[in-house]
N, C-alpha and C positions, 0 to 999 in steps of 0.2 A: 446503658440505658441507667442513669440513673436512679434511683428510688430512696430519696430523704428519708420520706417517712418511717422504709425497711430496714434503715438504719439504728433506727429507736427501738423497732421491735424486735428484732434478734439479738438486743446489748445485752440482757439479763442472760442469755446462750454465752458470751464468752468467755464468762468466768471458767468451765467447765465443757470447751469442746474440742474435746480426742477424741477419737473415732471409735475407740473402742469402749467411749462409754456408749456413744451412739449404736454402734450394734448389737451393745448387753442391754443397751435399754431397747430396743425394736424388740430383743427377745424376750425379752421380761413382758410388755406390753401384747406381743402376742400369746405367751403362756397363762396372763389373767383373763384374755380375751377367750381360750379355748377354756380355763374353769367358769369363767361366766356363761358359758355355753351350754356346758357341764351342770353346773349350777340351776340352768332356766329348766335342762331336762327331765332334771331327775324334781324339780317342783310339779311339772307337768305328769309323772310318775306320783308325786306326792297326791296332786289335788285329781287325778281320775284312777288311779291306781292300779297294779301290776297288769290285771285284762285291761283296763282300756288306756296304760302310757303305751302299747306300741301303737293304738289304731289314732292316738294323736301324734306319734311323731310322722306318719304316714301322709296324714292333713296338712301337716308342716312342709313333708317333701313337696304337698301343690299345693300349699298357702291358697288355696281356692275360696277359702270361706274369710270371714272377718275376724274371727279369734284364730287362724292358724295362721293368717298374714301377716294379725300384729303381733304374735310369737315369733315369727322369720324376721321381723323386722328389728327384734328389740331384742337379739340374739347379738348386732351390731354395738348395741350400746356399752361390751365389753370391752372392745376396742378404746373408748373413751376414759373406763375407769383406769382402766391399767393405762393409760398416758398422763393421765391425773395423780395416780399413787408411783408410779415411776419417775417422775420430771424432778419433784421435789427430794426422793430419796437418792437420786441416783445424781442427777445435777447442781443436788443445791441447792436451788431455786422457786419460788412459790408457783406453784401449779398455774394460777392467776395471769402468771409472766406470759401464758401460750397463748391468751386470749390477745393481748393488747390492752391501750386504754378502755376502760369499758364504758364510759359514756358515748366515746364516740362510737364504739364498737354496736353499741345497739340503735343509734341512730344510722350506722353505714345499713346492719342487718334489717332494717325497716324499711329503706331506702331499696337496696336490690332487691327483697323478694317483691316491694308491689312493683316494681319495676319490669322487674322478669314475671309476674304474674300478668300486667298489661299485657305486657307484648306476647304470652304465651295465648291468653286468651284470644287477641288478635291475629294471631299467628290460624288457628283454630278457625277463624270466618275463610280461612282457604281452603277450595275441597280438596280432599283426600278418596285417593285411589279405592276407597272400599266403605264401607255402612257399616258403623259401628252397632254395634249391640248392645242391647241392655245388659247392668250387670245390677247391681243390689235397688232392691227396690229402695226410693227416695225417704222412705221412712225410717228403714235399716240402717242407712247410710248417715241421716242424720243422728240418729243414737250413737255413732260408733265416730263420729265425726270430733265430739272434742279429746274421746282416745286417742283417736288414729290422728290431730295432731301433735301430741306430745310427745306420740313417740316418735315421728318421722323426725319432730323438731333436737331428740335425742339423739337419735340415728346419723341425720346430719350435721349438727353438732360432733359427734365423736368421729365422724371420718374427717373432718375438720380440725377438731383436737391436734388429733393424731400427722394428718398428710401437711397440714397448713402452717399447723402450729409446729411441732413439735420436731418432724422432719425439716422440715424449710430453716426453722428457727437454729437448728442444732446443722445444719450444712450450710448455712450462710456463716457461720459462726465461725468455720472450718475454711469454707472457701468461698475467696471472694464471687468466681462468676457464675452466673445465674443459669450459663449450661450443666451447671453439678444441682447448685438448689430448687431450680424452675426444672428443669426435666430429668429429674429424678424421683422424686416425686409422684410426677404426674407420670413417670412411665409407670411405678410402682401401684399407682393409682389403677391404672387403664388395665392391668394385670395381673390384677384385685377380681374384675370383673370376667375373665377371658374362660367361655362357658363351652368345652372342647362337643359336647353333644349339639352346638348349633348350627355343627359343620363349618370347616376349618376358616372356608370366607368371610362368612359372618362372625366367625368368635372373632378373628381378628381384626373386623372393621366397628364391633364389641367395645373393643381394646384399643383401638385410636380414636373412637367417638368420645370414651371417659376417658381417655387420657389429655384429648383436649380440653373436655372438660377441667381437666385438675390443671394444665400448664394456665387455661383462662381463669380459675379460680388463684391460682400462684400470683399471676399476677397483679389481679382486683387485693390483695392481700403486702405484696409489695407495695403498693400505688399507698393503699389507704392504713397501714400501720397495724393493721386487727384483720381477726379473722372474721369480723364483719359482714361484709357484703360478698366474702366468698358464703360463710354460712348461709344467707340470706338467699343466694340465686341457687344453692344448691337444694333449700329447704322447697322455695319452689317449685325447681325441677322435680323435687319428688313427687311433692303435689302434687302437679299434675300427672308425673306417669305410675301413682298407686293411686290416687284416690280418685282421679277424672278419668282418665284413658290409660288401660294398662292392654298389654298384651294379649293375647288370650294363653290360658295356663302358665301364664308366669307371673306370679306374685298380685293373683286378680281378685282377689278374694274381697278386698275394699272397693273396688272401684266401681265408678257408676255406670259406664260404659267399657266395652273388651271392646279390641279389633279380632273379630275373624281371621287374625293373620297369628303363623309362630315363628319364631325364630328361625325354623329349620326351613320357612318357605321363602327363599332366599328373592326372587321375580321379586314378590310385591315386600317384603323388608327391606331389603338395602337402599330404594331408593325413599324409602320411611323416613329410614336412619339416617340417611344423606339429607334429609329434609331439617332433621331436628339439629343435626349438627352448624347447617348453615343457619336458621334460629341460634342455637346457642351462639354462633358470633355477634349475630343482631345485637341480641341479649346484652352480652357480654361486652359490646361499645354503648350501648344506650348508658346501664349502669355508671359506667366509667363517665361517662358524658354527663351524668349525671350527681355525679359526684364528687368531679369536678367545679359543677357549679355551686354545689351545697357543701361547700369547706366550711369545719367549726372555724 
């Protein structure tokens, strides 16, 4: 399969495609991401004091309150900061090249987010095997909504910049085959969500589900020549999973509703995960079709 728009998207990466630069770049980006987390923890201690700091760190480990959940999501911003810093430093090209053409990118983001939101809402009409429990009070949820959207926008943008921007561009500039530049970032994206505490079967299914999303996001990026569609898809997906219906006890502090199941409840969670994977494929196909109909 030939992606014409992808050739333009990866063109800036051809100047310095060496593998050693990519490996060093990944290490530097990870270092910046770790420093970002340390700085965020230091800020928490600064605001809460020495006595209150450990309590806030414990809250973040649960992420079952609005502020603690926002802080956890914000820890991932460092991945984007590192990517934006390392690209011009190590590859001598503008960080803007990671996004693709900005005007089409914005349009593709909005279209993908809209399509994903509509289809996710439609899929919610299909009955679940459980009764969702109320989460945040509606008024409190609305008060946190603007900041929540900004934080999730930054978090999903950070991941897209790294996986579909930096990794995909640099790998595609070095290797012609999609087996490398599509599959490798998708595999890394999936492994980044590995959670051994969920049990071996559930853990690997989560890796498979997120890896599948990474693969579909890579396809959207290659087809459109920007990270806009993948970012919009990712943004809408995380809004649904974090702000609307979340798994009980798993980053549930911002959700309107929670599912009364945990990741260790394999008999209930696995069918739900498989349903979500099927929905993801349907949404990807719909976004692809919509973008084909609305090409600039």
